[in-house]
C-alpha positions in Angstrom: 25.8 1.0 48.1 26.4 4.4 46.5 26.4 2.9 43.0 23.2 1.0 43.7 21.5 4.3 44.9 22.7 6.1 41.7 21.2 3.4 39.5 17.9 3.7 41.3 18.0 7.5 40.9 18.2 7.0 37.1 15.2 4.6 36.9 12.2 6.1 35.0 9.0 4.2 35.3 6.1 4.3 32.8 3.2 6.4 34.0 5.4 7.8 36.8 5.5 4.4 38.5 1.8 4.4 39.4 1.2 0.8 38.3 3.7 -0.3 41.0 1.6 1.0 43.8 -1.9 0.1 42.4 -2.1 -3.0 44.7 -2.1 -0.7 47.7 -4.8 1.5 46.2 -7.3 -1.1 44.9 -9.1 -1.7 48.1 -9.6 2.1 48.5 -10.8 2.7 44.9 -14.4 3.6 45.9 -13.0 6.3 48.3 -10.5 7.5 45.7 -13.3 7.9 43.1 -15.3 9.7 45.7 -12.4 12.1 46.4 -11.9 12.8 42.7 -15.6 13.5 42.2 -15.7 15.8 45.2 -12.6 17.6 43.9 -14.1 18.1 40.5 -17.4 19.4 42.1 -15.4 21.8 44.4 -13.3 23.2 41.5 -16.5 23.5 39.4 -18.1 25.6 42.1 -15.0 27.8 42.4 -14.9 28.4 38.7 -18.5 29.7 38.6 -18.3 32.0 41.7 -17.2 35.0 39.5 -20.4 34.6 37.5 -22.3 35.9 40.5 -20.2 39.1 40.4 -21.0 39.4 36.7 -24.7 39.0 37.3 -24.8 41.5 40.2 -22.8 44.1 38.3 -24.6 43.8 35.0 -28.1 43.6 36.5 -28.2 45.1 40.0 -25.4 47.7 39.9 -25.8 48.8 36.2 -29.6 49.0 36.5 -29.6 50.3 40.0 -32.1 47.7 41.3 -32.2 45.2 44.1 -34.6 42.9 42.3 -33.4 39.3 42.5 -30.3 40.3 44.6 -31.7 38.3 47.6 -32.1 35.2 45.4 -28.5 35.6 44.1 -27.1 36.0 47.6 -29.1 33.0 48.8 -27.9 30.8 45.9 -24.3 32.0 46.5 -24.5 31.1 50.2 -26.0 27.7 49.4 -23.2 26.9 47.0 -20.6 28.2 49.4 -22.0 26.0 52.2 -22.1 23.0 49.9 -18.5 23.6 48.9 -17.4 23.9 52.6 -19.0 20.5 53.3 -17.4 18.9 50.2 -14.0 20.4 51.1 -14.2 19.1 54.6 -15.0 15.5 53.4 -12.3 15.8 50.7 -9.6 16.8 53.2 -10.8 14.1 55.7 -10.6 11.4 53.0 -7.2 12.7 51.8 -5.8 12.5 55.3 -7.3 9.0 55.8 -6.0 7.7 52.5 -2.5 9.0 53.2 -2.5 7.2 56.6 -4.0 4.0 55.1 -1.5 3.8 52.3 1.4 4.6 54.7 0.2 1.9 57.1 -0.3 -0.8 54.4 3.0 0.0 52.7 5.0 0.0 55.9 3.3 -3.2 57.1 4.0 -4.9 53.8 7.6 -3.7 53.8 8.3 -4.7 57.4 6.6 -8.1 57.0 8.6 -8.8 53.8 11.8 -7.9 55.6 11.1 -10.6 58.2 11.1 -13.2 55.3 14.5 -12.1 53.8 17.7 -13.9 54.5 20.8 -12.6 56.2 22.5 -11.8 52.9 20.0 -9.0 52.2 20.9 -7.3 55.5 24.6 -7.9 54.9 24.3 -6.0 51.6 22.0 -3.2 52.8 22.7 -1.0 55.8 20.1 -0.2 58.4 19.7 3.5 57.4 19.1 2.5 53.8 16.4 0.0 54.7 14.8 2.4 57.3 14.5 5.0 54.6 12.6 2.6 52.3 10.2 1.6 55.0 9.6 5.0 56.5 10.6 7.9 54.3 9.8 6.5 50.9 6.4 5.0 51.9 5.6 8.4 53.5 6.2 10.3 50.3 4.2 7.7 48.3 1.3 8.1 50.7 1.5 11.9 50.3 1.6 11.5 46.5 -1.6 9.4 46.2 -3.6 11.6 48.5 -2.6 15.3 48.5 -0.7 15.5 45.3 -3.4 13.6 43.4 -6.2 15.8 45.0 -4.3 19.0 44.2 -3.8 17.9 40.6 -7.4 16.9 40.1 -8.7 20.2 41.7 -6.4 22.5 39.8 -6.8 20.7 36.4 -10.6 20.7 36.8 -10.5 24.4 37.8 -8.5 25.4 34.8 -10.7 23.4 32.5 -13.8 24.9 34.0 -12.5 28.4 33.8 -11.5 28.0 30.1 -15.0 26.6 29.3 -16.7 29.4 31.2 -14.5 32.0 29.4 -15.2 30.7 25.9 -18.9 30.5 26.7 -18.9 34.1 28.0 -16.6 35.8 25.5 -14.6 33.7 23.0 -12.3 36.5 21.8 -11.2 37.5 25.2 -10.8 33.8 26.2 -8.4 33.3 23.3 -6.3 36.1 24.5 -6.0 34.5 28.0 -5.4 31.0 26.6 -2.7 32.2 24.3 -0.7 33.4 27.3 -0.9 30.1 29.1 1.9 28.3 27.1 4.2 31.2 27.8 3.5 31.0 31.5 4.0 27.2 31.4 7.4 27.4 29.7 8.7 30.0 32.3 7.3 28.0 35.2 8.9 24.8 34.0 12.3 26.5 33.6 12.2 27.8 37.2 10.8 24.5 38.6 13.8 22.6 37.2 16.2 25.1 38.6 14.5 25.1 42.0 14.4 21.3 42.1 18.2 21.1 41.6 18.8 23.7 44.3 16.4 22.1 46.8 18.1 18.8 46.3 21.4 20.3 47.2 19.9 21.8 50.3 18.4 18.5 51.3 21.7 16.7 50.8 23.6 19.3 52.9 20.9 19.0 55.6 21.4 15.2 55.7 25.2 15.8 56.0 24.7 18.2 58.9 22.3 15.7 60.6 25.0 13.0 60.2 27.6 15.3 61.7 25.3 16.2 64.6 24.6 12.5 65.2 28.3 11.6 65.1 29.1 14.4 67.4 26.7 13.0 70.0 27.2 9.2 69.6 31.0 9.6 69.3 31.5 12.1 72.1 33.7 9.8 74.1 36.0 9.2 71.2 36.1 12.9 70.2 37.1 13.9 73.8 39.7 11.2 74.2 41.2 12.1 70.8 41.0 15.9 71.6 39.2 16.2 68.2 36.7 18.9 69.2 38.3 21.6 67.0 38.3 19.3 64.0 34.7 18.3 64.5 33.7 21.9 65.0 35.5 23.1 61.9 33.8 20.4 59.7 30.4 21.2 61.2 30.8 25.0 60.6 32.0 24.3 57.0 28.8 22.2 56.3 26.4 24.7 57.9 28.0 27.6 55.9 27.6 25.6 52.7 24.0 25.0 53.6 23.5 28.7 54.3 24.9 29.7 50.9 22.8 27.1 49.0 19.7 28.1 51.0 20.2 31.8 50.1 20.6 30.8 46.4 17.4 28.8 46.7 15.6 31.7 48.4 16.8 34.1 45.7 15.5 31.9 42.8 12.3 31.2 44.7 11.7 35.0 45.1 12.5 35.6 41.5 10.2 32.8 40.5 7.3 34.2 42.6 7.9 37.7 41.2 7.9 36.5 37.6 4.7 34.4 38.1 3.0 37.5 39.5 4.3 39.5 36.6 2.8 37.1 34.1 -0.5 37.3 35.9 -0.3 41.1 35.8 0.5 41.0 32.1 -2.6 38.8 31.4 -4.7 41.1 33.6 -3.3 44.2 31.7 -4.2 42.6 28.3 -7.7 41.8 29.5 -8.2 45.4 30.7 -6.8 46.7 27.4 -8.9 44.5 25.1 -11.9 44.2 27.4 -11.9 48.0 28.1 -12.3 48.7 24.4 -15.0 46.0 24.0 -16.9 47.5 27.0 -16.6 51.1 25.7 -17.8 49.9 22.3 -20.8 48.2 23.9 -19.7 44.7 22.8 -19.3 43.5 26.4 -20.7 44.5 29.7 -18.5 45.6 32.6 -19.7 42.7 34.7 -18.3 40.3 32.1 -15.0 42.2 32.2 -14.9 41.6 36.0 -15.3 37.9 35.4 -12.2 37.8 33.1 -10.2 39.9 35.6 -11.0 37.4 38.4 -9.9 34.5 36.2 -6.7 36.3 35.1 -5.8 36.7 38.8 -6.7 33.2 39.8 -5.5 31.0 36.9 -1.8 31.3 37.5 -1.6 29.6 40.9 -3.3 26.3 39.6 -1.0 26.2 36.6 2.0 26.6 38.9 0.7 24.0 41.3 0.1 21.4 38.5 3.7 21.9 37.2 5.0 21.6 40.7 3.0 18.4 41.2 4.4 16.9 38.0 8.0 17.8 39.2 7.2 16.1 42.6 5.7 13.1 40.9 8.8 12.6 38.8 10.9 12.7 42.0 8.6 10.3 43.8 9.3 7.7 41.0 12.6 6.9 42.8 10.7 6.4 46.0 8.2 4.1 44.3 11.0 2.1 42.6 12.9 1.7 45.9 9.8 0.4 47.8 8.9 -1.9 44.9 12.5 -3.2 44.8 12.3 -4.0 48.5 8.9 -5.7 48.2 9.9 -7.8 45.1 13.3 -8.8 46.5 13.4 -12.6 46.7 15.0 -14.2 49.7 18.0 -16.5 49.2 16.4 -18.8 51.7 12.7 -19.6 51.0 10.4 -22.5 51.7 9.0 -24.3 48.7 5.2 -24.0 47.9 4.8 -27.7 49.1 6.4 -26.9 52.4 4.3 -23.8 52.9 1.2 -25.8 52.0 1.9 -28.3 54.7 3.7 -26.4 57.4 2.5 -22.8 56.8 4.7 -19.7 56.5 6.3 -17.2 58.9 3.0 -15.4 59.7 0.5 -18.3 59.3 2.1 -21.4 60.7 0.3 -24.8 60.6 1.7 -26.0 63.9 -0.6 -29.0 64.0 1.5 -30.5 61.2 4.9 -29.8 62.9 6.9 -32.8 63.9 9.1 -32.9 67.0 12.8 -32.0 66.5 15.3 -34.3 68.3 18.6 -32.7 67.2 20.5 -35.2 64.9 22.3 -33.0 62.4 24.3 -34.1 59.4 26.3 -32.2 56.7 26.2 -34.4 53.6 28.6 -33.4 50.8 28.0 -29.7 51.6 29.7 -27.0 49.5 28.9 -23.4 50.3 29.8 -19.9 49.2 28.2 -16.7 50.4 25.8 -15.0 47.9 28.1 -12.0 47.6 31.3 -14.1 47.5 33.2 -15.9 44.9 35.2 -18.4 46.9 33.9 -21.7 48.3 33.9 -21.6 52.1 33.0 -25.3 52.4 33.7 -28.0 49.8 32.2 -31.5 50.0 32.1 -31.2 53.8 30.7 -34.1 55.8 29.9 -34.2 59.5 27.5 -36.1 61.7 26.4 -34.5 65.0 24.3 -36.9 67.1 21.5 -35.7 69.2 22.8 -34.1 72.4 26.4 -33.7 71.1 28.4 -30.6 71.7 30.2 -29.0 68.7 32.8 -26.2 69.3 34.0 -24.0 66.5 37.3 -22.2 67.0 39.5 -19.9 65.0 40.9 -16.4 64.7 38.7 -13.4 64.5 37.1 -13.1 61.0 38.0 -16.7 60.1 34.4 -17.6 59.3 33.4 -19.5 62.4 29.7 -18.7 62.0 29.4 -20.4 58.6 28.3 -23.8 59.9 25.9 -22.3 62.4 24.3 -20.2 59.7 23.8 -23.4 57.7 22.4 -25.3 60.6 20.0 -22.5 61.4 19.1 -22.2 57.7 20.1 -18.5 57.6 21.8 -19.5 54.4 21.2 -22.5 52.0 24.0 -24.9 50.9 25.4 -24.1 47.4 25.6 -27.9 47.0 24.7 -30.9 49.2 22.3 -31.2 52.1 22.0 -30.3 55.7 19.9 -33.0 57.3 17.9 -32.4 60.5 16.7 -35.7 62.0 17.7 -37.5 58.8 15.6 -35.2 56.6 16.7 -32.4 54.4 16.2 -29.1 56.3 14.5 -27.7 53.2 11.7 -30.3 53.5 10.3 -28.4 56.5 9.6 -24.8 57.2 12.1 -22.2 58.5 9.8 -21.3 61.3 9.6 -24.9 62.4 13.4 -25.1 62.6 13.9 -21.6 64.2 11.3 -22.4 66.9 13.5 -25.2 68.1 16.8 -23.2 68.1 18.1 -21.1 71.0 20.6 -18.5 69.9 22.8 -16.4 72.2 24.6 -13.7 70.4 28.0 -12.2 71.1 26.5 -8.8 71.4 23.2 -9.3 73.3 20.1 -7.4 72.2 17.2 -6.7 74.4 13.9 -5.2 73.1 12.5 -2.0 74.7 10.2 -3.1 77.5 10.4 -5.1 80.7 12.5 -8.1 81.6 9.4 -10.3 81.6 8.5 -9.1 78.1 12.0 -9.8 76.8 12.1 -13.3 78.3 8.7 -14.2 76.9 9.9 -13.5 73.3 11.3 -17.0 73.6 8.0 -18.4 74.9 4.9 -16.1 74.8 2.9 -18.4 77.1 5.6 -18.9 79.7 4.4 -19.2 83.3 6.0 -17.4 86.3 7.6 -20.7 87.4 9.1 -21.4 84.0 10.6 -17.9 83.8 12.3 -18.2 87.2 13.6 -21.7 86.4 15.2 -20.3 83.2 16.8 -17.4 85.2 18.1 -19.8 87.8 19.6 -22.1 85.2 21.8 -19.3 84.0 22.3 -17.8 87.4 20.5 -14.6 86.4 17.8 -14.6 89.1 19.9 -12.3 91.3 19.9 -9.6 88.6 16.1 -9.5 88.6 15.7 -9.7 92.3 18.0 -6.6 92.7 15.8 -4.5 90.5 12.9 -2.4 92.0 10.1 -4.0 90.0 11.6 -7.4 89.5 10.4 -9.0 86.3 8.4 -5.9 85.4 11.5 -3.6 85.6 12.2 -1.7 82.4 15.4 -2.5 80.5 15.6 0.7 78.5 16.2 1.1 74.8 18.3 -1.8 73.6 18.7 -2.9 77.3 20.7 0.2 78.0 19.7 0.2 81.7 21.5 -3.1 82.2 25.2 -3.8 82.0 26.6 -5.9 79.1 27.0 -8.9 81.3 23.4 -8.6 82.7 22.0 -8.3 79.2 24.0 -11.4 78.2 22.5 -13.4 81.0 19.0 -12.2 80.3 19.3 -13.1 76.6 20.8 -16.5 77.7 17.7 -17.1 79.9 15.4 -16.0 77.1 17.0 -18.7 74.8 16.7 -21.3 77.5 13.0 -20.5 78.3 12.0 -21.6 74.8 13.4 -25.1 75.7 15.3 -25.4 72.4 16.5 -28.7 71.0 19.5 -26.9 69.4 21.5 -24.3 71.3 23.9 -21.9 69.6 26.3 -19.8 71.7 28.1 -17.3 69.5 31.1 -16.1 71.5 28.7 -15.6 74.4 31.4 -14.7 76.9 33.7 -12.5 74.7 32.3 -9.1 75.9 31.7 -9.8 79.6 33.8 -9.5 82.7 35.6 -12.4 84.4 32.9 -13.0 87.0 30.0 -13.0 84.5 32.1 -15.2 82.2 32.5 -17.8 84.9 28.8 -17.7 85.6 28.0 -18.2 81.9 30.5 -21.0 81.6 28.9 -22.8 84.5 25.5 -22.3 83.0 26.6 -23.7 79.6 27.6 -27.0 81.2 24.1 -27.2 82.7 21.9 -26.0 79.8 23.6 -28.0 77.0 22.9 -31.4 78.6 20.5 -33.3 76.4 20.6 -30.6 73.7 22.6 -30.5 70.5 24.8 -27.4 70.9 27.2 -25.3 68.8 29.6 -23.1 70.7 31.6 -20.5 68.8 34.4 -19.8 71.3 37.3 -17.4 71.6 38.5 -18.7 75.0 39.6 -22.2 74.3 39.5 -23.4 77.9 35.7 -23.4 77.7 35.5 -26.1 75.0 38.0 -28.7 75.9 35.2 -31.1 76.8 33.3 -30.7 73.5 32.5 -33.9 71.6 33.6 -32.3 68.3 35.9 -29.4 67.7 36.1 -27.7 64.4 39.1 -25.4 63.7 38.4 -22.8 61.1 41.1 -20.8 59.2 40.6 -18.3 56.3 36.9 -19.3 56.0 37.6 -23.1 55.8 37.5 -25.9 58.3 41.1 -27.2 58.4 40.8 -29.6 61.4 38.2 -31.6 63.3 38.2 -33.9 66.2 38.1 -33.8 70.0 40.5 -31.8 72.1 43.0 -34.6 72.7 43.1 -35.7 69.1 43.7 -32.2 67.8 46.4 -31.5 70.4 48.2 -34.7 69.4 48.2 -33.6 65.8 50.0 -30.4 66.8 48.5 -28.6 63.9 46.5 -25.4 63.7 44.3 -26.0 66.8 47.4 -26.8 68.8 49.0 -23.5 67.8 45.8 -21.6 68.8 45.9 -23.3 72.2 49.6 -22.6 72.7 49.2 -18.9 71.8 46.4 -18.5 74.3 47.7 -20.7 77.1 51.5 -21.0 76.7 51.7 -20.1 80.4 49.8 -23.3 81.5 51.4 -26.6 82.2 51.5 -29.4 79.6 49.2 -31.4 81.8 46.5 -28.8 81.5 47.0 -28.5 77.7 46.7 -32.2 77.2 43.6 -32.6 79.4 
């Protein structure tokens, strides 16, 4: 993961990566053009404001007359009011554009994530993906609104000032323009230095945030290990490092600001020296000198801002590349154009063309290896699972028991061969069609933030009250709901935190059943619950699997002795298959698993 991030950091895109985000800007092009025009007009007005001072000093002050002063003030106020209105709409549009681009980019990223296969999430951690969707898109939204507007305004202001200066007094204008390259070189030097220092501070801040998070989420482990002093020492070390780097950054920032002010003062001094002689000699009026003094004081900030924006733009290249990399990542599991044309896609299903699913499943010469693996997990594997049959998959922890289930659910595609659903290759119909007929109960149950009713209806959005209660009763979960103050409308908390693990498991079980799936997958559904809840779930399994094709990944072997087919998995490969009696008679790997787990039981029970 770290190597991947480093490679991304080195990427340099043409035109600062702007072509990559153009699709998100096209529909706002009229607004963007309007923003740019208003920015140019606003900067143009700012660049001519000093000319009012020039006129008043040269005509009214020098000649000691109030003639035309009223008109000048009126014109100045009109322009000022016009600029205020333009600045208001420019700021409003910038804010809207930032929010629009953020929304569109995050929606596009989130939607695209829903289409990616499990392998993508196996190879990229949650924090990394979250940063792409939230942080990177936020910085890009800021870039195309505020950075762009700042650049346009400052560039137009500098261009307008230079034009006005050359029109007003070319010789003095040359003196000011000659100093600009010197200022640019010095500003660029300090910008590079400050960029490096600020990056170190941000990295240390991230480290401190991680330490703080770990100190809270891992508080039980810290206390039981008596590791408070160690955690405290590490945290103090990181905060002290951040303090030192922050002081260095503040020192360079202060020096930078002072030097920029010094450059502005030098330019002002040169103007006063040269302009003073020209004024005394009668070549230039004092009002004209005041114009150049205003420009000398005001031109440094726009130059500094433009260079800062360029530095920020270079940094945002990485954010653009990361978001683009996410949006252009192709899923390992994808429907063909022909399938999409007939059955629709994840977000636009054509349910009128969907066939019923009955539950006949066949593995036909299937070979498989994981996208990030080198070794074949399955080789020329064949298995027929008739409609309504129960398949149990057993093996040691980490043996690869989920592989077959992942292929049945089409979370991964076979490397070779076919997985047939109702005698047709699963790839001939859409993923959504298949997934809508599968109920999956995970080892670690997940409930969404909201009420019990809302969680149950994820399985069937139009479920009636009667259907909800019937599903709860099938898995013996109705008592949980009845004990809660608001019944079905009781809040489960974040991740279901207001319920126990067993209660979350039963609710997730009911959710799967409510959808009335034709294929039911139970992935070690009783491994993390207490004995009472386990017995409840085992009783429910016998009820809800009737008439459904089921796959049960089990760690307690007593729960699967009645399964039609048992697959024993070892080191990622299926080493035995058959029913319980056949495998016990072989006295092979499955037999050894049973003996290890139930060596205290009688032979009669083992051979049942």
